[in-house]
N, C-alpha and C positions, 0 to 999 in steps of 0.2 A: 449442552447434552448432546449432541450426535444424532439429533433426532430430526434436524432439516437439514436442507442443501437448499445453496440460492445460487442462480445466474442473471447475468442481464447479458443486452446485445445491443445491436442496431435497430432493434425494434421499439426501444425507450424503454424496455418496461424488466422490470427486476421481479423474475418468476421464483415463487421458494415452491421446494416441494417437501413432501412428508415422507420420511422412509419409514415411519412405524405405520402407515396407513394401513386400515382393517380391510379396505378392498380388494388387498393383495398386492397388484400393481403399484408400483410407486406414480402418482399423478402430480399434477400443478396444484396446492392447495391454496394457494393466493397469489394475484398478480397485481405487483405494486405500478400502478401509471401516475404520469404527472410529470417526470421529465418532457422537454422540448431537444434533450439531445442522447445521443446513445447512452448507454451505460458501459462505466469504464472499470467499477470495480463496485463490490461491495461486504460489506463486514457486521459478523451478527453481534449485538450486545448481550444479546439472550435468545431465548425462543417468544420473547414476546416483542423487541424489538430490532431493526437493524438499522446500518447506515448505509446510502447509495451515494456514490462520485459520477457526474453524467459530463456528459459534453456540452451542455448548455449554461456551463462554469459554476454550478451549484453544488451541495452534496445537500442530502435530505434524510432526517430521521422519520423511520415510520413504527407505526402500530400497525405490526404483523395479522392480529388477529380481527381487527376491523380493516385493512387496508388503507389506512387513513395517513396522510404525511401531518406529523407532530410540529416539527420543524425544519425552513429551511437554511441552509449555510450559505450566504451568498457576500461575496469579495472580491473573489479569485476575477481574474483580467481572461483568461485562456479555459479551455476547456479542461477539468479536473479529473488526472488521470489514475490517481491512489489514493489511498487513506488506510491509515492504521490508527486503531484504538488502543487504551492504554487505561486501567483501572473503571475501566468501563463511565471514565468521568470526563476525560478531554482525548481528542482527536487530531492526527496532523494530516493536513492533506497535501499533494502534491499536484502541482499544475503545470499548463503548457506559458502561463505566464511566466516561468523561470521561479517562481517562489514555492516555498512551503508555508502553511499558517496554521498556528495551533488554535483550535475551536474547543470552548467549554460547552462540552454536549447541554446541562441543563439551562444555560443561558441563552444559549444560540451563537455568543458571539465571538470573535474573534480576538486572541489573547494575544497575540504574537504573529509577524511576519518574517520569514529569515530569506533573506536573500543570499548570493553570491554562485547560484549555477547561471550559465550563460545560454542554456537549450533547456528542454520541456524536463519535467520534474516527472519520471515515469515509475518510480514506486520510491517506499518508505519502511522503514522500520525500526522500530523501538528498541534502544538497548535496552537489558535485563532489569535494570534500575529505576526505567520510565523516567527517568529524567534528562535523556538525550536519546535522538534518533538519527537514523543514519539516511540518505537518499542516492538515489541512482539518477544521471542523465541523459540525456541526448548529447551534452558535451563532453562525452567521453570521460565523467568522473564520477566517483560517489563522494560525497563528503559529511563528516561529522558535525552534527550542532547540537549545541548545548540549551538547554532549556532556561536555565538560571542564569546562565550567564549572555542567554540572549543574542548570538551569534555562532558563526562557525569558527569550530577549533582543528578541526583537520580536512585534509583534503588528498584522496587515494587517484593517482592519477601513474598512465605507464605509459613511456614513448612507442611502445609497439604494441599497441592497443589504439587504434583509432576510429572505431564505433562505438554506439552509444550503450549505455547500460539499459538493460530490461527489466532488471529485476534483483532484489539485495535480500541476504537474510543473514543474522549473525549466529555464532556458536552458541552453544547453554551458557558459556560463562560471559560470551562480550568478548571475548579477545579474537577472535578472528569472523572475517567479514569475506563471505562467498558473493561474488559479484558475476550476474550471467549477462554477455555480452550478444551485441549482432554478431560481431567477428567471430563465432562459432565457439568461443570459450566461456568457463567459468573460473576467474580470476580466486586463489585466496588470500586475504590481506593481512598482515597483523595488525591492528587496531593503534597499537602504541606505536611501533618502530616506524608503520605506514609505508610496510614494504610488501611485496608479494611473497608468499612461502608454499606458492603454489600454483598449478595450473590444471583445470580437471579438463583434458581434452576428449577428442574422441568423437565428437559432433559435427555434422558435417553440413549443418544450417544452423541460424541462431538459435543462441539460448533463450528462449521467452519464459520461461519461468525457475527460480531456484528456492527452495525451501528446504528448513531444519525442523526434522519430528522434536516435542515436545521433551522427548528423553534426549534430545539431542546425540544421538548415537551413528548417525549418517547425514546425506544431503543428497536430497533430490534434485 
């Protein structure tokens, strides 16, 4: 709805802010406590539920109103670095154990584990159809995984880039992949040809986050 903002950090707490507060100034409306490691990522399902990923090797589904944990998703053997939700039914998490896992939000079970990376999986984003997803890793590569095929179907790397991938996002059609790197650049990949078609340079430090808005007209 755009009414809430959430953030987490090294204090192991996910703080939720209500932007529509009647008190005027924006204040913390709920603090979600329970993780024993830093909060690396958080994603809203709706105004009532949020999923967090943490350095304690777990992800957790929370009831925002009560502040209580509803489901804990355990199975990774390293810090969980990222997660992405699709259709409010499943989500994919990426971890320092070099794997990505697909979870059923309703049952709390891990349905699939995707291997191939040789470094931390730092970021994940779903293809527009929801049937595949792209990951970015410290092994200098991005990889496309197909859920129905239960395997990796493409890899994106460049000999000139010798640094980790910090974040990834897709164009509205899913044809272009934008990948941010520690090497001060954002490469644009053609997903089908597996070739770079652009380099968004200009930064003088690592690109920490890449995002395409819902209308698909720009990249930040």
